[in-house]
Residue, then its C-alpha position, 0 to 999 in steps of 0.5 A: m866177858h872180863k879177863g881175870g878173876n876177882a873183879v868187884n861187881l859194880a852193880g849198885k856201887v856209887f862213886r863220888a868225884v874227888s878231883n877232876s882236870k880243869n877241862g872236865h865238867l864234873n865237881s865234888e857233888t857229882e856221883m856215878r851210880f853203876t846199875a849193871d855189871n853183866g858183860i856190859v857195865v852200865g851206869t849213870y852220873g849226875g849231881g853238882t854241875i851235871v844234870v844227867g850222864h850215861v856210861l857204857a863200859k866193858r871190862t878189859s881186866a878184873t880192875e879195868l874198864e873201857m868206857l864211853y860216856h855222854g852227859a849234859t851240864r847245868d850250863g846246857v853243854q852236851s858232851a861225849g867222851t871215852a875213858h880208861a877206868t882203873f879200880s884200886p883200894d886205898s890203905d883203908g880199903r876204900l875202893h877208888m876209881y881213876l879215869n883217864w879220859q878224853w872228850l870225843t866232842g868239843d876240843r877233844s882234850k884229855g884229863q884225869s878224874e878220881w872217884i871214891l866209893a861213896d859212904g854207905a855204898t856196898 
């Protein structure tokens, strides 16, 4: 179970990528859709440069997750990584997800990405 209270239930939430480090694979057409948030957070991602990706995460606090992910790009690259996710609303109240990630495959480099709750997502 997660630590702390007032955690936003991520099940059904869709985030769209805003920015990513140059050594990342996603682009602004990539979306991450969370399908479960009950002990383990489960999600998928895809769109733009990504054909398909999967996420498993656990809460470390009401606003943070530790993630494992793997995916495949349209160029045929398969990769896996880990990320620390932090959730925070902006001044307009829209929820952002900030990832500090690291590849577990390839060059094992690190990077950051920013995501925002997609329009119309509840």
